[in-house]
Every structure is written in C-alpha cells, then in structure tokens.
C-alpha positions as CSV (number, residue, x, y, z in Angstrom):
1,X,-0.2,0.2,-0.1
2,X,2.8,2.4,0.5
3,X,3.4,2.1,-3.2
4,X,-0.1,2.5,-4.0
5,X,-0.6,5.5,-1.5
6,X,2.5,7.0,-0.8
7,X,0.9,9.8,2.0
8,X,-1.1,6.8,3.6
9,X,-1.7,6.8,7.4
10,X,-3.2,4.1,10.1
11,X,-5.3,5.4,12.4
12,X,-6.3,3.2,16.1
13,X,-10.1,3.2,16.3
14,X,-9.6,1.6,19.1
15,X,-8.4,-1.3,21.6
16,X,-9.8,-4.2,23.2
17,X,-9.6,-6.9,25.6
18,X,-11.7,-10.3,25.4
19,X,-12.3,-11.6,29.1
20,X,-13.4,-14.8,28.2
21,X,-10.5,-16.1,26.8
22,X,-6.9,-14.6,25.9
23,X,-7.2,-11.9,23.1
24,X,-6.9,-8.3,21.7
25,X,-8.7,-7.0,19.1
26,X,-7.5,-3.6,17.8
27,X,-9.9,-1.8,15.4
28,X,-8.1,0.8,13.0
29,X,-9.1,2.8,10.1
30,X,-6.1,3.3,6.8
31,X,-7.1,6.5,4.6
32,X,-4.4,7.8,1.3
33,X,-4.6,9.5,-1.4
34,X,-3.9,7.2,-4.5
35,X,-0.2,7.8,-6.3
36,X,-0.8,9.9,-9.4
37,X,-4.6,10.9,-8.8
38,X,-6.3,12.8,-6.0
39,X,-8.9,10.0,-5.1
40,X,-8.5,9.3,-1.4
41,X,-9.4,5.8,0.0
42,X,-10.5,4.8,3.1
43,X,-11.4,2.1,5.0
44,X,-11.3,-0.2,8.0
45,X,-10.7,-3.4,9.8
46,X,-9.6,-4.8,12.8
47,X,-6.9,-7.2,13.9
48,X,-7.2,-9.7,16.6
49,X,-4.4,-11.5,18.2
50,X,-5.1,-14.6,20.7
51,X,-2.5,-15.3,22.7
52,X,-1.2,-18.2,24.4
53,X,-0.2,-18.6,28.6
54,X,3.1,-18.3,27.9
55,X,2.1,-14.4,26.8
56,X,2.9,-14.7,23.4
57,X,0.9,-14.4,20.4
58,X,-0.4,-17.9,18.9
59,X,-3.1,-16.5,16.4
60,X,-3.1,-13.5,14.4
61,X,-6.0,-12.1,12.2
62,X,-6.4,-9.4,10.0
63,X,-10.1,-8.4,9.1
64,X,-11.4,-5.7,6.4
65,X,-13.9,-6.1,3.5
66,X,-11.9,-7.0,0.6
67,X,-14.4,-6.4,-1.6
68,X,-15.0,-3.0,-0.7
69,X,-11.2,-2.3,-0.8
70,X,-11.5,-3.6,-4.3
71,X,-14.3,-1.6,-5.2
72,X,-12.8,1.8,-4.1
73,X,-9.2,1.1,-5.9
74,X,-11.2,0.1,-9.0
75,X,-13.4,2.8,-8.7
76,X,-10.6,5.0,-8.9
77,X,-9.0,3.7,-11.9
78,X,-12.5,4.6,-14.0
79,X,-11.9,7.9,-13.0
80,X,-8.2,8.2,-14.9
C-alpha cells in the first residue's frame, strides 16, 4: 500500500481486551491518496491477536472488507 498510497496512514480507533479468552482486538482505519491521482481511499478493519499462556501471540487475524477495498481501488482506476 505504500506504493499505491504514498501518504497513507493507519489510525487506531480502539483497543479492546476479551475477557472470555486471552485475546486483544485493535480496530483501525486506513486512509491515503492513490499515487498519481487526487482520489482518497479509506477503509477500516481490525486485527485480532490471540495470546497463549506464555503471553506470546499464538494466532493473528486481520479482518477488513476486501471487496469494498477492491471496489474503492477500481473506482479510482475508472476516474483516470
């Protein structure tokens, strides 16, 4: 994404702990301008980290709406 959106930024929107299991959820938002255009792209998602008894990360998942992101990028291609 650094090549596609040189001015990109990730903003943490929230940090949550799960009580029923050892896990952390980090909600975030991505924004940036597509290189060579003035088209802004923004989307959000979350990272889920599951911790083991040893305190280390045992599983990691990054969740976001892939189709939405592709549609935003495709729309920008059509605007050139």
